[in-house]
C-alpha positions in Angstrom: -37.5 -26.9 41.0 -41.3 -26.8 43.1 -44.6 -25.8 42.5 -46.2 -22.9 44.1 -50.1 -23.0 45.1 -51.8 -21.7 42.0 -51.0 -20.6 39.1 -50.4 -16.4 39.3 -52.5 -13.9 37.2 -49.8 -12.8 35.1 -50.3 -13.4 31.0 -46.9 -14.8 28.8 -47.6 -13.3 25.2 -43.9 -14.1 22.5 -43.2 -11.9 19.5 -39.4 -12.2 17.9 -38.7 -10.9 14.9 -38.6 -7.1 12.6 -42.8 -7.7 11.5 -45.4 -5.6 13.5 -47.5 -6.9 15.5 -50.5 -6.7 13.0 -54.2 -5.1 14.3 -56.1 -8.1 15.3 -52.7 -9.0 18.1 -52.9 -5.2 19.0 -56.5 -5.5 19.8 -57.0 -9.3 21.2 -54.4 -7.6 23.5 -56.3 -4.9 24.8 -58.6 -7.8 25.0 -56.5 -9.3 27.7 -56.4 -5.4 30.1 -59.5 -5.3 29.6 -61.1 -8.2 30.7 -58.4 -9.0 33.8 -57.2 -5.7 34.7 -55.9 -7.4 37.5 -53.4 -9.5 35.6 -49.6 -8.4 34.8 -48.9 -9.2 31.4 -45.4 -9.4 30.4 -44.2 -9.1 27.1 -40.9 -11.8 25.8 -38.9 -10.4 22.9 -36.0 -10.1 21.3 -34.9 -8.1 24.6 -35.2 -10.6 26.9 -34.4 -13.3 24.8 -31.6 -15.8 26.0 -29.4 -16.7 23.0 -27.0 -19.0 25.1 -30.0 -22.1 25.0 -28.9 -23.7 21.8 -32.5 -24.6 21.3 -32.9 -20.9 20.9 -30.4 -20.3 19.1 -30.7 -22.4 16.2 -33.9 -21.0 15.8 -33.6 -17.9 15.8 -30.2 -18.3 13.5 -33.0 -19.9 11.0 -34.9 -17.1 11.5 -37.6 -20.0 12.7 -39.8 -17.8 15.2 -42.1 -19.5 15.7 -40.2 -21.9 17.4 -38.3 -19.7 18.9 -41.3 -18.9 20.7 -42.0 -22.4 20.6 -39.0 -23.0 22.9 -39.7 -19.7 25.1 -43.2 -20.3 26.5 -42.6 -23.8 27.5 -39.7 -21.7 29.6 -41.2 -18.7 31.2 -44.2 -20.5 32.2 -41.7 -23.6 33.5 -39.4 -20.9 35.6 -42.7 -18.9 36.8 -45.6 -19.8 35.9 -48.3 -18.1 34.7 -50.7 -17.7 31.1 -49.1 -18.4 28.1 -51.3 -16.8 25.4 -51.3 -16.4 21.9 -50.9 -12.4 20.2 -54.5 -13.5 18.3 -56.3 -15.6 21.4 -59.2 -12.9 22.1 -60.4 -13.1 26.1 -64.1 -12.8 26.0 -63.6 -14.0 30.0 -61.5 -13.9 32.9 -59.3 -17.2 33.6 -60.0 -17.1 37.3 -61.8 -20.2 37.3 -58.3 -21.9 36.2 -56.4 -20.6 38.0 -56.7 -23.6 40.8 -55.4 -26.2 38.3 -51.8 -27.2 38.1 -51.8 -26.9 34.5 -55.2 -26.2 31.6 -54.9 -26.3 28.3 -57.3 -27.0 25.4 -57.6 -29.0 22.0 -58.4 -27.6 19.3 -59.4 -30.8 17.0 -60.9 -33.8 18.9 -57.5 -35.6 18.8 -55.1 -32.6 18.7 -54.3 -30.3 22.2 -53.5 -26.7 21.1 -50.8 -25.2 22.0 -52.2 -20.8 21.7 -53.0 -21.2 25.4 -51.8 -23.6 28.1 -51.9 -22.3 32.1 -49.2 -24.0 34.7 -48.1 -23.2 37.7 -43.8 -22.9 37.6 -41.9 -26.1 38.0 -45.1 -28.0 36.0 -43.1 -31.4 35.2 -44.9 -31.5 31.7 -43.0 -28.6 30.6 -40.0 -29.4 31.6 -40.8 -33.0 29.8 -41.3 -30.8 27.0 -38.3 -28.5 27.3 -35.8 -31.7 27.5 -37.1 -32.7 24.3 -36.5 -29.4 22.4 -33.2 -29.9 24.3 -31.8 -33.7 23.1 -32.7 -32.2 19.7 -31.3 -29.4 20.2 -27.7 -31.3 21.2 -28.4 -33.7 18.2 -27.6 -30.7 16.2 -30.2 -30.8 14.6 -33.8 -29.7 14.6 -37.1 -31.4 13.7 -39.4 -28.3 13.3 -42.1 -30.7 14.8 -45.4 -27.7 15.5 -45.4 -28.0 19.0 -49.5 -28.7 18.7 -48.1 -32.5 17.6 -45.7 -32.8 20.6 -47.7 -31.3 23.2 -50.7 -33.7 22.3 -47.7 -36.7 22.1 -46.7 -36.0 25.1 -50.2 -35.6 27.2 -51.3 -39.2 25.6 -48.0 -40.6 27.6 -50.3 -40.1 30.3 -47.6 -39.2 33.0 -49.1 -36.1 33.8 -51.8 -36.8 35.7 -52.8 -32.7 36.6 -52.9 -32.2 33.5 -56.6 -30.9 32.9 -57.2 -30.4 28.7 -60.5 -28.6 28.0 -62.4 -28.9 25.4 -63.2 -27.1 21.9 -65.6 -25.1 23.3 -63.2 -23.3 25.9 -60.6 -21.7 23.1 -60.7 -22.6 19.5 -65.0 -22.1 19.2 -63.5 -21.5 15.6 -61.0 -23.5 13.6 -60.6 -23.2 9.6 -58.4 -26.4 9.9 -61.0 -28.6 11.3 -62.3 -31.3 9.8 -65.8 -30.8 11.1 -67.9 -27.7 8.9 -69.6 -26.5 11.6 -66.4 -25.3 13.0 -65.3 -23.7 10.3 -68.3 -21.5 10.3 -68.4 -17.5 11.4 -67.2 -17.9 15.2 -71.0 -17.3 16.4 -71.6 -21.0 15.1 -69.2 -22.5 17.8 -68.8 -20.0 21.2 -70.7 -21.3 24.1 -71.3 -20.4 28.0 -67.6 -21.8 28.2 -66.2 -20.0 26.3 -63.3 -18.4 27.7 -61.3 -16.9 24.5 -60.6 -16.8 20.9 -58.2 -18.3 18.7 -58.6 -16.6 15.9 -55.7 -17.9 13.3 -54.4 -15.4 12.0 -50.5 -16.8 12.1 -48.6 -13.4 10.4 -45.2 -14.1 11.5 -45.6 -17.7 11.6 -44.3 -18.2 7.7 -43.7 -21.8 6.8 -45.4 -23.0 10.3 -49.0 -22.1 9.4 -48.6 -23.3 5.9 -47.0 -26.3 7.6 -49.3 -27.4 10.3 -52.4 -26.5 7.6 -50.9 -29.1 5.1 -50.3 -31.9 8.1 -54.2 -31.2 9.2 -55.6 -31.5 6.1 -53.4 -35.1 5.5 -54.6 -36.2 9.0 -58.3 -35.5 8.1 -57.8 -37.1 4.7 -56.3 -40.1 6.6 -58.9 -40.3 8.5 -62.9 -40.3 6.7 -60.2 -43.2 4.9 -59.8 -45.6 7.7 -60.5 -45.4 11.6 -58.0 -43.5 13.4 -55.7 -45.8 15.7 -53.3 -44.3 18.0 -50.4 -46.6 19.0 -50.0 -44.3 22.6 -53.1 -44.2 25.4 -56.0 -41.4 24.2 -55.5 -38.4 25.4 -56.8 -37.3 29.1 -60.5 -37.3 29.0 -61.2 -33.3 28.9 -62.8 -32.1 31.9 -65.2 -29.9 32.2 -65.6 -26.2 34.6 -68.4 -24.1 34.6 -68.1 -20.7 33.7 
């Protein structure tokens, strides 16, 4: 698969399971249309779900809808390109300044990459590598249900993706209730900067045990970091690159 010349003005989002979209998510979707009226918004629901994909079918049968969405977001970006947004992401500014990059994503913590906002040209090798890892799990017969931010962070740390743009926290995640930094846990206005394009609200209403697992893992990592300096067995994340807002 070959790359297009740039990231298209398409926003993708996923919603699986019987739970209705929350009031917050409806508001966030409205901000996408208001802030980026020239972008197309594509919804990926059961009506478009390909259950012939082993990982998708295994996760769906276990009602792990968050992990179904993990796979689908990677697949649709790989096949079509565009920007993926979680439904609890509120848009503040257009993403136009990032459309000339090949792949972008943002830090949610100093040593953790978030997966609620991802932009890519179609066919980007990072997406292929991530999908191949999930396909390999399905082929083994057992899914690890590793939170996507952990897998994404590990893959990017391999430094195999020279054109990956990893943006600082304030671009997409100016607030994080799981952060060990007190400032990051305060009201959103405390951390919004002129560079902030959107706000991830960490609603997690349809994630079930996924949000709890993420919280427990993050809290454990924070506790360990306080006891000793973090030692990575792999290269560090790519240095965030700054874009003017």
